[in-house]
C-alpha positions in Angstrom: 102.6 40.5 81.8 103.5 43.2 84.4 101.8 46.5 83.9 104.0 49.5 83.3 103.0 52.2 85.7 103.4 54.8 83.0 101.3 53.2 80.2 99.1 55.8 78.4 96.2 54.8 80.7 98.2 55.6 83.8 99.7 58.8 82.3 96.2 60.0 81.5 95.1 59.4 85.1 98.1 61.3 86.4 97.3 64.3 84.1 93.7 64.2 85.1 94.6 64.1 88.8 96.9 67.1 88.3 94.2 69.1 86.6 91.6 68.2 89.2 93.7 69.4 92.2 92.5 72.9 92.1 89.1 72.1 90.6 85.8 70.6 91.8 84.9 67.0 90.8 82.8 67.6 87.7 80.1 65.3 86.2 78.6 66.4 82.9 74.8 66.2 82.5 73.5 63.5 80.1 70.2 63.1 78.4 70.6 59.4 78.3 68.8 57.7 81.2 71.1 54.7 81.0 74.1 57.0 81.4 72.5 58.5 84.4 72.0 55.1 86.0 75.6 54.0 85.2 77.3 57.2 86.4 78.5 57.3 90.0 79.0 60.8 91.3 81.6 61.0 94.1 81.6 64.3 96.0 82.3 65.8 99.4 84.9 64.4 101.8 85.2 61.1 99.9 86.0 63.0 96.6 88.7 65.0 98.4 90.3 61.9 99.9 90.3 60.1 96.6 91.6 63.0 94.7 94.5 63.6 97.1 95.3 59.9 97.2 95.4 59.6 93.4 97.9 62.4 93.2 100.0 60.9 96.0 100.0 57.5 94.3 101.0 58.9 90.9 103.8 61.2 92.3 107.4 60.3 91.7 108.2 61.9 95.1 106.9 61.2 98.6 104.2 63.8 99.1 101.2 64.6 101.2 98.3 66.3 99.4 95.4 68.5 100.4 92.7 68.7 97.7 89.5 70.7 97.8 86.5 68.5 97.0 84.6 71.5 95.6 85.1 75.0 94.6 86.1 77.2 97.6 85.6 74.2 99.9 88.6 73.4 101.9 87.7 71.7 105.2 89.1 74.5 107.4 89.2 78.2 107.8 92.8 78.5 106.7 95.3 76.2 105.0 97.3 76.2 108.3 94.6 74.1 110.0 94.5 71.6 107.1 98.3 71.3 107.0 98.5 70.6 110.8 96.4 67.4 110.2 98.8 65.9 107.7 101.1 63.0 108.6 104.3 64.2 110.4 103.1 67.9 110.4 102.0 70.0 113.3 101.4 73.8 113.9 102.4 76.3 116.6 99.4 78.2 117.9 99.3 82.0 117.9 96.2 83.7 119.4 94.3 80.5 119.1 95.1 80.0 115.4 97.3 77.4 113.8 100.2 79.4 112.3 103.8 78.2 111.7 104.4 74.6 110.6 106.6 72.0 112.3 107.6 69.0 110.2 109.4 65.8 110.9 111.1 66.9 114.0 112.3 70.2 112.7 111.0 73.7 113.3 109.6 76.4 111.0 113.1 77.7 109.8 113.5 74.3 108.1 110.2 74.4 106.3 110.2 75.9 102.8 107.1 77.4 101.3 106.0 78.3 97.8 102.8 79.7 96.2 102.1 78.2 92.8 105.7 77.1 92.8 107.2 80.5 93.7 109.0 81.4 96.9 107.4 84.5 98.6 108.1 87.1 101.2 107.3 86.6 104.8 106.1 89.0 107.6 108.1 87.0 110.2 111.6 88.3 111.0 113.4 85.2 109.9 112.0 83.2 106.9 109.1 81.4 108.5 105.7 81.6 106.9 102.5 82.4 108.7 100.2 79.9 107.0 97.0 81.4 108.6 97.3 84.2 106.1 96.0 81.9 103.4 92.2 81.4 103.8 90.3 78.5 102.2 88.7 80.7 99.6 92.1 81.5 98.0 93.9 78.2 98.3 92.5 75.2 96.4 95.1 72.7 97.6 98.6 72.1 98.8 101.4 69.6 98.1 103.9 68.8 100.8 107.1 67.4 99.4 108.8 65.2 102.0 111.6 64.2 99.6 113.6 66.6 97.5 113.8 66.8 93.8 115.9 69.1 91.6 113.2 71.1 90.0 111.8 72.4 93.4 113.0 75.6 94.9 115.6 74.9 97.6 115.2 75.9 101.2 113.3 73.2 103.1 115.3 70.5 104.8 112.2 69.4 106.7 109.8 69.8 103.9 108.7 72.1 101.1 105.0 73.1 101.0 103.5 74.4 97.8 100.2 76.2 98.0 98.1 76.2 94.9 95.4 78.7 93.9 92.4 77.8 91.8 92.8 77.2 88.0 89.8 78.7 86.2 90.3 76.8 82.9 90.2 73.5 84.8 86.4 74.2 85.1 84.0 73.7 82.2 81.5 76.3 83.2 80.9 79.3 85.4 81.1 78.6 89.1 80.2 80.7 92.1 80.4 80.0 95.8 79.6 82.4 98.6 80.0 81.6 102.3 78.8 83.4 105.4 79.5 82.3 109.0 78.8 83.4 112.5 81.5 82.4 114.9 81.0 82.2 118.7 84.0 82.4 121.0 83.3 80.8 124.4 86.1 82.6 126.2 84.6 86.0 125.3 81.7 85.2 127.6 84.2 85.0 130.5 85.9 88.4 129.9 83.9 91.4 130.6 83.1 93.6 127.6 84.7 91.1 125.1 83.2 90.2 121.8 81.7 86.7 121.6 80.3 86.7 118.1 82.1 87.6 114.9 81.3 87.4 111.2 83.2 85.6 108.5 82.5 86.1 104.8 84.1 84.6 101.7 83.5 83.7 98.1 85.0 82.6 94.9 83.9 83.2 91.3 85.3 81.3 88.3 84.3 81.9 84.6 85.5 81.1 81.1 85.2 83.2 78.0 85.9 82.7 74.2 85.0 79.0 74.2 87.4 78.2 77.0 90.3 80.3 75.8 90.2 82.8 78.7 89.6 81.9 82.3 89.1 84.2 85.3 89.0 83.6 89.0 88.2 86.0 91.8 88.2 85.2 95.5 87.8 87.1 98.7 87.6 86.6 102.5 86.9 88.7 105.5 87.2 87.6 109.1 86.6 89.9 112.1 88.0 87.6 114.7 88.1 88.5 118.4 91.5 88.1 120.1 90.8 86.4 123.4 93.4 84.9 125.7 93.9 84.3 129.4 97.5 83.5 130.4 99.8 83.5 133.4 103.6 83.7 133.4 105.8 82.6 136.2 108.8 85.0 136.5 111.2 82.4 137.8 113.0 81.3 140.9 116.0 82.1 143.0 117.6 81.2 146.3 118.9 84.7 147.1 117.5 87.9 148.6 117.6 86.7 152.2 115.5 83.7 151.6 115.3 81.6 154.8 113.1 78.8 153.4 114.5 75.5 152.4 112.7 75.5 149.0 113.7 77.7 146.1 111.4 80.8 146.1 109.4 82.4 143.3 110.0 85.9 142.1 106.4 86.4 141.2 104.0 86.1 138.3 101.8 88.1 135.9 98.3 87.3 134.6 97.6 88.9 131.2 94.1 88.8 129.7 93.8 89.9 126.1 90.7 91.4 124.6 90.9 92.7 121.1 90.2 92.1 117.4 92.1 90.5 114.5 90.5 91.7 111.2 91.8 89.4 108.4 91.0 89.9 104.8 92.3 88.6 101.5 91.7 88.9 97.7 92.9 86.7 94.9 92.7 87.4 91.1 93.8 85.0 88.5 93.6 85.0 84.7 94.5 82.1 82.4 94.8 82.5 78.6 95.1 79.4 76.4 94.3 80.0 72.8 95.5 76.5 71.7 97.5 73.5 73.0 100.8 75.2 72.2 100.7 78.3 74.4 99.3 79.4 77.8 99.7 82.5 79.9 98.7 82.8 83.5 98.9 85.9 85.8 97.7 86.1 89.4 97.7 88.5 92.3 97.2 87.7 95.9 96.9 90.2 98.8 96.2 89.5 102.5 96.0 91.7 105.6 95.8 91.0 109.3 95.2 93.9 111.6 95.4 93.2 115.3 94.5 95.6 118.1 94.3 94.2 121.5 94.0 95.7 125.0 95.7 93.7 127.7 94.5 93.6 131.3 97.5 92.6 133.5 97.9 91.8 137.1 101.4 91.5 138.5 102.3 90.1 141.9 105.7 90.1 143.7 105.8 86.9 145.8 108.9 86.3 147.8 112.2 87.2 146.1 111.0 90.7 145.3 108.9 91.2 148.3 108.6 90.5 152.1 112.3 90.2 152.7 112.5 86.7 151.3 109.2 85.6 152.8 110.9 84.4 156.0 107.7 85.0 158.0 105.2 86.2 155.4 103.4 82.9 154.6 100.1 82.1 156.3 100.7 78.4 156.9 103.3 76.4 155.0 103.8 77.2 151.2 103.2 74.6 148.5 106.5 73.0 147.5 107.0 70.8 144.5 110.4 69.4 143.5 112.1 71.8 145.8 110.4 74.9 144.4 107.7 77.0 146.0 104.7 76.9 143.6 102.0 78.4 145.8 101.0 79.8 149.2 99.2 82.5 151.0 101.0 85.8 151.6 99.9 88.7 153.9 100.8 92.3 153.1 101.2 91.5 149.4 100.6 93.9 146.5 98.7 93.3 143.3 99.5 95.8 140.6 97.4 96.5 137.6 98.6 97.4 134.1 96.8 98.3 130.9 98.7 97.3 127.8 98.1 98.0 124.1 99.5 95.9 121.3 98.9 96.8 117.6 100.1 94.7 114.7 99.4 95.3 111.0 100.6 92.6 108.6 100.3 92.9 104.8 101.2 90.2 102.3 101.3 90.7 98.5 102.3 88.3 95.8 102.0 88.5 92.0 103.4 86.6 89.1 103.2 85.9 85.4 103.8 82.4 83.9 104.0 81.5 80.2 104.3 78.0 78.6 105.1 77.1 75.0 105.0 73.7 73.5 107.0 72.8 70.3 106.8 69.2 69.3 108.7 67.3 72.1 109.8 70.6 73.8 108.1 72.7 76.4 109.4 76.1 77.7 108.1 77.6 81.0 109.0 81.1 81.9 108.0 82.8 85.2 108.4 86.2 86.8 107.3 86.9 90.4 107.3 89.7 92.9 106.2 89.6 96.5 106.3 91.8 99.6 105.4 91.5 103.3 105.1 94.2 105.8 104.6 94.2 109.6 104.0 97.3 111.7 103.9 96.9 115.5 103.3 99.2 118.5 103.5 98.3 122.2 102.8 100.5 125.2 101.5 100.1 128.8 100.4 102.3 131.6 100.2 101.5 135.3 97.2 101.8 137.6 98.0 101.7 141.4 95.7 101.0 144.3 95.5 103.6 147.1 97.8 103.2 150.0 98.1 100.9 151.7 98.0 98.8 148.4 98.3 95.5 150.2 96.1 92.5 150.9 96.3 88.8 151.3 97.4 87.0 148.1 96.8 83.3 147.6 98.4 81.8 144.6 99.0 78.3 143.1 101.1 77.6 140.0 101.4 73.8 139.7 103.9 72.3 137.3 102.2 71.6 134.0 98.9 72.8 135.5 96.5 75.7 135.4 97.5 78.7 137.6 95.0 80.4 139.9 95.3 83.3 142.4 93.0 85.4 144.6 93.4 88.8 146.4 91.6 90.0 149.4 91.2 93.6 148.3 88.7 94.6 145.5 91.0 95.0 142.6 88.2 95.8 140.2 86.8 98.9 142.1 87.9 102.2 140.5 87.4 103.9 143.9 90.3 101.8 145.3 92.8 103.4 142.9 94.6 106.7 143.0 94.4 109.2 140.1 98.0 108.9 138.8 99.0 106.9 135.7 102.0 106.7 133.4 104.0 104.6 131.2 105.4 101.4 132.6 107.1 98.2 131.4 108.8 100.5 129.0 110.0 101.6 126.7 107.1 102.1 124.4 108.2 101.1 120.9 107.1 101.1 117.3 108.7 98.7 114.8 108.5 98.3 111.0 109.4 95.1 109.1 109.6 95.0 105.3 110.5 92.0 103.1 110.8 92.0 99.3 111.5 89.1 97.1 111.7 89.0 93.3 112.3 85.9 91.2 112.9 85.0 87.6 112.8 81.4 86.3 112.9 79.6 83.0 112.6 75.8 82.5 113.0 73.6 79.5 111.4 70.1 79.2 112.2 67.6 76.5 110.6 64.2 75.9 113.2 61.5 75.4 113.5 57.9 74.5 117.0 57.4 76.0 117.2 54.2 77.9 115.2 54.5 81.1 115.1 58.4 80.8 111.8 59.4 79.2 112.0 63.1 80.0 114.7 65.7 80.6 114.1 68.9 82.4 116.6 71.7 83.1 116.3 75.4 84.0 117.6 78.5 85.8 116.2 80.5 88.7 117.3 83.8 90.1 116.0 85.5 93.3 116.7 88.8 94.9 115.6 89.4 98.5 115.9 92.2 100.9 114.6 92.3 104.4 114.9 95.0 107.1 113.6 96.0 110.5 113.6 99.4 112.2 112.5 100.2 115.7 112.1 103.4 117.6 111.4 103.4 121.4 110.6 106.2 123.8 109.1 106.9 127.3 106.5 109.3 128.6 105.8 110.5 132.1 103.0 110.3 134.7 99.9 112.5 134.8 96.7 112.8 136.8 93.4 111.5 135.5 89.8 111.0 136.7 89.3 107.6 138.2 85.8 107.7 136.9 87.3 107.0 133.5 88.1 103.5 134.8 85.7 100.6 134.6 85.5 97.2 136.2 86.4 94.2 134.0 85.4 90.8 135.4 87.3 87.8 134.2 86.1 84.4 135.2 88.5 82.7 137.6 90.6 85.8 138.1 90.4 88.8 140.5 88.6 91.7 138.8 90.6 94.2 136.8 90.2 98.0 136.3 90.8 99.3 132.9 90.3 102.3 130.6 87.5 101.7 128.1 89.9 102.3 125.3 93.5 102.5 126.4 94.8 104.1 123.1 92.2 106.9 123.2 92.9 107.5 126.9 96.7 107.8 126.4 96.4 110.2 123.5 93.9 112.3 125.6 96.1 112.4 128.7 99.6 112.6 127.1 98.9 114.2 123.7 97.9 113.1 120.2 101.5 112.2 119.2 102.3 110.2 122.3 102.0 106.9 120.5 103.6 108.0 117.2 107.2 107.4 116.3 107.2 110.2 113.8 109.9 112.7 114.5 111.5 110.7 117.3 115.2 109.7 117.3 116.0 106.0 117.8 117.9 105.2 120.9 121.4 103.7 120.9 119.8 100.4 121.8 117.4 100.7 118.9 120.1 101.4 116.4 122.4 98.6 117.6 119.9 95.8 118.4 116.7 96.7 116.5 117.9 98.2 113.2 119.1 95.6 110.7 119.0 94.8 107.0 119.9 91.7 105.0 120.3 91.3 101.3 120.4 88.0 99.5 120.9 87.2 95.8 120.7 83.6 94.6 121.0 81.8 91.3 120.1 78.1 90.9 120.6 75.8 87.9 119.2 72.3 87.7 118.9 69.3 85.5 116.5 66.4 86.2 115.7 63.3 84.3 112.4 61.4 84.7 112.9 57.7 84.9 110.7 54.8 83.7 112.0 51.3 83.3 112.3 47.9 84.9 114.7 46.1 87.2 114.6 42.5 88.3 111.3 42.0 86.4 109.7 44.8 88.3 108.7 48.2 86.9 110.1 51.4 88.4 109.7 55.1 87.9 111.2 58.2 89.5 113.6 61.1 88.9 117.2 61.8 89.3 118.7 65.3 89.3 121.2 67.9 90.4 120.5 71.4 91.6 123.5 73.8 92.0 122.9 77.0 94.1 125.0 80.1 94.4 124.1 82.6 97.0 125.6 86.0 98.0 124.4 87.5 101.3 125.2 90.8 103.0 124.1 91.9 106.5 123.9 95.6 107.5 123.7 97.1 111.0 125.0 99.6 113.5 127.8 98.4 115.7 128.6 99.9 119.2 132.3 100.0 119.4 133.6 101.5 122.7 130.2 103.3 123.1 130.4 104.8 119.5 127.6 103.8 117.0 129.2 102.9 113.7 127.4 101.6 110.6 128.8 98.3 109.4 128.3 95.6 106.8 129.7 92.1 106.1 128.7 89.0 104.3 129.8 85.9 102.3 129.0 84.0 99.2 128.7 80.2 98.9 127.9 77.5 96.3 126.2 74.2 97.1 125.4 71.2 95.0 122.1 69.4 95.8 121.8 66.0 94.2 118.5 64.0 94.5 117.1 60.6 93.5 113.5 59.4 93.9 112.5 55.9 92.9 109.1 54.1 93.0 109.3 50.4 92.6 106.1 48.6 91.6 105.8 45.4 93.5 102.8 44.1 91.5 101.2 44.4 88.1 98.6 47.0 89.1 101.1 49.2 91.0 99.0 48.8 94.2 102.1 47.9 96.3 105.0 50.4 96.0 108.4 50.6 97.5 109.6 54.2 97.5 113.2 55.5 98.0 114.4 59.1 98.3 118.0 60.2 98.6 119.0 63.8 98.5 121.0 66.7 99.9 119.1 69.7 101.0 119.7 73.1 102.5 118.0 75.7 104.7 119.4 79.2 104.7 120.3 81.2 107.8 117.4 83.2 109.4 117.5 86.7 108.0 117.1 88.5 111.3 120.3 87.1 112.7 122.4 88.1 109.7 122.8 91.6 110.9 126.4 92.9 111.0 125.6 94.9 114.2 128.0 94.1 117.1 128.6 95.4 120.5 132.3 95.5 121.1 133.9 96.1 124.5 137.7 96.3 124.7 139.8 96.5 127.8 141.7 99.9 127.7 144.5 98.2 129.6 144.8 95.5 127.0 144.7 92.7 129.6 141.3 91.0 129.1 140.2 89.8 125.6 137.7 91.9 123.6 134.1 90.9 124.1 131.9 90.9 120.9 128.2 90.1 120.8 125.6 90.6 118.1 124.6 89.2 114.7 126.5 87.1 112.2 126.2 87.9 108.5 128.8 85.2 107.6 126.5 82.3 108.5 126.5 79.4 106.1 123.4 77.5 105.2 122.4 74.4 107.2 122.9 71.3 105.1 121.3 67.8 105.4 122.0 64.5 103.7 118.6 62.7 103.6 117.3 59.2 103.2 113.6 58.2 102.9 112.3 54.6 102.5 108.6 53.8 102.5 106.3 50.9 101.7 102.9 52.0 100.3 99.8 49.9 99.7 96.9 51.2 97.7 93.8 49.0 98.1 90.4 49.7 96.7 89.4 53.2 95.8 90.5 55.7 98.4 92.2 53.2 100.7 95.8 53.4 101.7 98.5 52.2 104.1 102.1 53.4 104.4 105.0 52.6 106.6 108.2 54.6 106.2 111.5 55.6 107.7 113.4 58.9 107.3 116.9 60.0 108.3 118.4 63.5 108.1 122.1 64.2 108.9 122.2 67.9 109.5 125.5 69.8 109.2 126.4 73.5 109.9 123.4 73.7 112.3 122.9 77.3 113.4 122.7 78.1 117.1 123.7 80.6 119.8 127.2 80.1 121.3 130.2 82.0 122.7 133.4 81.1 120.9 136.9 82.2 120.6 137.4 84.6 117.7 139.5 87.5 116.6 138.7 91.2 116.4 140.9 93.8 114.8 143.6 91.2 114.5 143.5 90.3 118.3 142.1 87.5 120.3 138.4 88.1 121.3 135.4 86.3 122.6 132.3 86.3 120.4 128.7 85.6 121.4 126.5 85.2 118.4 124.7 82.7 116.2 127.2 80.3 114.7 127.4 77.2 112.5 127.9 74.2 114.7 128.4 70.5 114.0 124.7 69.6 114.0 123.5 66.0 114.3 120.8 63.7 113.0 117.0 63.5 113.0 115.3 60.3 112.2 112.0 58.7 112.6 109.1 56.4 111.6 105.9 57.4 109.8 102.7 55.3 109.7 99.6 56.3 107.7 96.3 54.4 107.2 93.1 55.5 105.6 90.0 53.7 104.4 86.6 54.6 102.9 83.8 52.1 103.6 80.8 51.5 101.4 78.4 52.7 104.0 79.7 56.3 103.8 82.0 55.9 106.8 85.8 56.6 106.5 88.8 57.2 108.6 92.3 58.6 108.3 95.0 57.9 110.9 98.7 58.7 111.1 101.5 58.6 113.6 105.1 59.9 113.4 107.9 59.1 115.9 110.9 61.3 115.7 114.2 61.4 117.6 117.6 62.9 117.1 120.8 64.2 118.8 120.8 67.9 117.6 121.1 70.2 120.6 120.1 73.9 121.0 121.7 76.1 123.6 119.4 76.5 126.6 121.6 79.4 127.9 120.0 82.5 126.4 123.0 84.6 127.1 125.2 82.3 125.1 128.0 82.4 127.6 127.8 78.7 128.3 126.4 75.8 126.4 123.5 74.1 128.1 122.2 71.4 125.7 118.4 71.1 125.1 116.4 69.3 122.5 116.4 70.8 119.0 113.7 73.3 118.0 110.8 71.3 116.5 111.7 67.8 117.7 108.5 65.9 118.7 108.8 62.4 120.0 105.3 61.6 118.9 102.9 63.3 116.6 99.7 61.8 115.3 96.1 62.3 114.3 92.8 60.5 113.7 90.0 61.7 111.5 86.7 59.8 111.3 84.1 61.0 108.7 80.7 60.0 107.5 79.0 61.1 104.3 75.5 60.1 103.1 72.7 61.8 101.1 74.2 65.3 101.3 75.1 65.0 105.0 78.8 65.2 106.0 80.3 64.8 109.5 84.0 64.9 110.4 85.7 64.6 113.8 89.5 65.1 113.9 91.9 64.7 116.8 95.6 65.6 116.6 98.1 65.1 119.3 101.8 65.9 119.7 104.2 65.3 122.6 106.2 68.2 124.1 108.7 69.9 121.9 110.9 73.0 121.9 110.0 76.1 119.9 110.8 79.8 119.7 107.3 81.4 120.1 108.6 85.0 120.2 110.6 87.2 117.9 113.7 86.4 120.0 115.1 83.3 118.4 117.4 82.7 121.5 114.4 82.3 123.8 113.5 78.6 123.3 110.7 77.3 125.3 109.1 73.8 125.6 105.6 73.6 124.2 103.8 71.0 126.2 101.9 68.0 124.9 98.6 69.0 123.3 95.5 67.4 121.8 93.4 69.5 119.4 89.9 68.3 118.5 87.6 69.7 115.9 84.0 68.7 114.8 82.5 69.7 111.5 78.9 68.9 110.3 77.2 70.0 107.0 74.0 69.3 105.2 73.0 70.1 101.6 69.6 71.8 101.2 68.9 71.3 97.5 71.4 71.9 94.7 72.6 75.3 95.7 72.5 75.7 99.5 74.2 73.9 102.3 74.5 74.7 106.0 77.2 73.7 108.4 78.2 73.7 112.1 81.6 73.3 113.6 83.6 73.3 116.8 87.3 74.1 117.0 89.3 73.2 120.1 86.4 71.1 121.3 88.2 69.9 124.5 89.4 73.5 125.4 93.0 72.5 125.2 95.3 74.8 127.1 98.9 75.7 126.1 101.8 75.4 128.4 105.3 76.8 127.8 108.3 75.7 130.0 111.5 77.7 130.1 114.7 75.8 129.1 116.4 74.0 132.0 113.9 75.4 134.5 111.0 72.9 134.7 109.0 75.0 137.2 109.2 78.3 135.3 106.2 78.1 133.0 103.6 80.1 131.2 100.1 78.8 130.5 97.4 80.1 128.1 93.8 79.3 127.2 92.0 80.5 124.1 88.7 78.7 124.6 86.4 76.8 122.2 85.2 78.3 118.9 81.8 77.5 117.4 80.6 78.4 114.0 77.4 78.1 112.1 77.3 79.0 108.4 75.6 78.8 105.0 77.1 78.3 101.6 75.4 79.3 98.3 76.8 77.6 95.2 75.7 78.4 91.7 
C-alpha cells in the first residue's frame, strides 16, 4: 500500500525538523552502554546538510534552506555569504562583502525579506536589504521561498527570504558559544599605512528557566573590518575636441584607493514563555550598526579629450587601439592630479516584535506586533593637492577591455616637496545626507484543523503595515587656503604611482577650514538639494489571506500542498519639492491599488516512500515600486511663448506595483540520508515593469513631455535549475548547483531617459552555479566552495538609473576546523582565495569600464562552547 506522506510518522518528522532549524543537533546522554553503542551522533557539516534537506523535503513549497549545525555556527561571517551559495542566488559585492541578493534572473528590488516572518525597514534608499548586516551569531537559519504561498508577506517576485533567529526553548539545557577571530587582509599590505589585521568577536548564550517554561537567548558580534579597495574608472570616450586620430579617444581616468574601517556590531535578545501546550509568548529585539570611515587617495589623469588639443601629436609612438577605441598610450606633457577624499557612512538597523500563540482544541490563533527602523547618515568631501608648476610629466597608461588597468608617471607623485601649499574643496559639492525608514506591522492568523475532503487545515488572517521613508541632503562648498606641505605624507600603493595624503583628512580639513566645515548644522539646502535630494514616501497596506493545506491522492498517488488567495490593498503617497519655472514648490501625489494574489503548491509522491517527488507551483506575485523614485518632486520647464511642449522630469508617486504570473515545475529525488537531486523549470511573466522613460503626458491640462520612472509592459524571465548533493560514508560530501536564466525584459540604457536604448534587465544572469566539496571526520572539517556567475546588469550605486554590467566572477572560499576536546575548536579560512577582481561596464559603451580589487581575506579563530 502506498505510504501517505502525511502519516503521523512523517508529520512528527516535519515538526521535529521545524524545531531543529534554529537549534543544535542534540543527543541526550545515556547511562546504558548498549544505548551508547547504538546511537549515531551526526554533527558538523553533515548535520547541517541533513537538517536543511529534511526541511526542504517536507515543505509544501519549493524552498532552499540554511540550517546551523550547532549553536552560533553558521558557516560564514554573515548570512549574505551563505545565501549567495544557494541554488539560483548570487550577491552583489560592496567593499569586498556579499551584500544584496540577486535571485532567478531578477535584481534586489524583486527580492522580499523578512525576519522571523516580519518585513523590516531597510537602510537602502529603495527597498533592498543589506544582508551583511545579519551576522552568523544572530541568525540561526534562513528559508528561501522560490514559490509563493498565501500566508507569506507579499513583495518578492524573485523570492522571499525569511531569516530566523535562535529559539531558546528548542534547547534542553544551557548553551554558550564564544568566538574570537583574527582576520588578515592581504590588500592592506599593499597600501601604505593600511590595517592588515582586525579582530572579530561574537557569542551566543541560551538558557531555560522554570522547568523549560521560560527561555532566554542573547547574542552579540563585533567586527572591526578594514575597508580596502583599489579601483580605476574610465571616464569615457568621444570623437570631438579636435581629435585627429582615427580611433575614438579617451577623456581620462581616475584611480581611487580606499583605506578605512568598517566597524560592525550587533546584539540580539529573545525571550520565549511557554507555560503549557496551549499558550506561548515570544519577544525579540535585534539591533545592528555599521560605521564606515574611509580616506580615499585619488589620482586623476586627463588623457586626450580634455588635454593636449585632442592628442594630435602628444603620443610617444602609436596609442593602443582596441575595437576602434584608444585604450592606452604614452603621453608627454601630461598632468596627474591628486585628491584626498573622505567618505563616512553610519548605518543603524533596529527590529523588535511580540508574538503570541493560543491553542484551543482544533484552533490556533497567532498574533504579532512588530516595529523596525533603519537609518543611514552619510558625508562626502574631497580636497585637491596640486604639484608645483610645471605639473607635467610623461604618463603611460593601459586600460584593456575586461582587464586590469595600469599607469605610471615620470614625476614623483609621492614626494610632498613636489607639491604647492594650497588646498581646497574639489569634486564638490560637499554633502551630508540622512535616510530614515520606519515600518510597523500588525498581524493575526487563525488556523483550524479540518477533515473536509482533501483539505486538512484551513488558515486565514489579516496583516497591516505602515511605512514611511525619507531622505534629506544638504550640500555646500568651501574655499582654498594655504597649509604646510610638511603635513603631507607619502603613501605607497603596490602597482600604482605613489600618492601624497594628509594623515587624517577629516582632522586636517577641520583644522584648516574650521571646526564646523564638515557639519550640515545651520546650513540651508540648495535648490538642487530640495528638488532632487529631499523626498518622502508613505505607504499603508492591508492584506487578507485564506489558505488550505491539502493532503489526498490522485491516480493512485499521494499528494500534498496548499492553495490560497491573498488580497492586498495599498495606499501610497510621495512628497517632494518641485521646481516650477525656477520656483521651489512643495508637492504631493499618490495612488491606491488592490491586487489579488492566488497561489497553488502541489507535491506529488511518485513512490511509497516519497523519495521521488514532482512539485508544481502556480502563483501571482507582486513587488512594489522602489520608495526612492516615488517622490512627487518635478522639474517643470514651460515655454513662455507657448510653442514647445512643457518638459517635466523627476519622480513618480503614481507607480503601480510590478506583477508576475509564475509557474514552477521540479522533479526532486531524495536518496539515502542527506542525498538529493533536483531538476526544475521556472517561468515568470512580469507586467507593469518599472523603468526610466520619456513619454508623452499632460501638465496643467496641456500636452507635455515627462521623463521619469514609469510602468512599462515588462516581459518574461525563465530558466532551468539543477541541484545535486551527496554525503558519502567516508566523511566526504559535495553540493553542486547550476541555474540558467534568460528573458526579454529590457532596461533603458540611456540614463537621461530621452531615448530608449534597450539593455538586459537588472539581475539577469545567463549562468549561475556553485560547487562545494566538504570532508568531515573525527572532529576535523574542511570545506571548499566555488561560486560563479556570468555577466549581468545591476545598479551598484544609489542612482537607480545608472545600470552597469557586473562582469563574470568566480568566488572561492576555504574553511578548515578542528575540535580540541569537548569545548574548544580552532579554525582557519580564506575568502576570495583566487583574488577575484570586479569589473563594471557602462551600458552600451563596452570600453568604458571600472575595475576593483579587494584582495584575499584570511582568518584564524577559536570557539569555546559550553
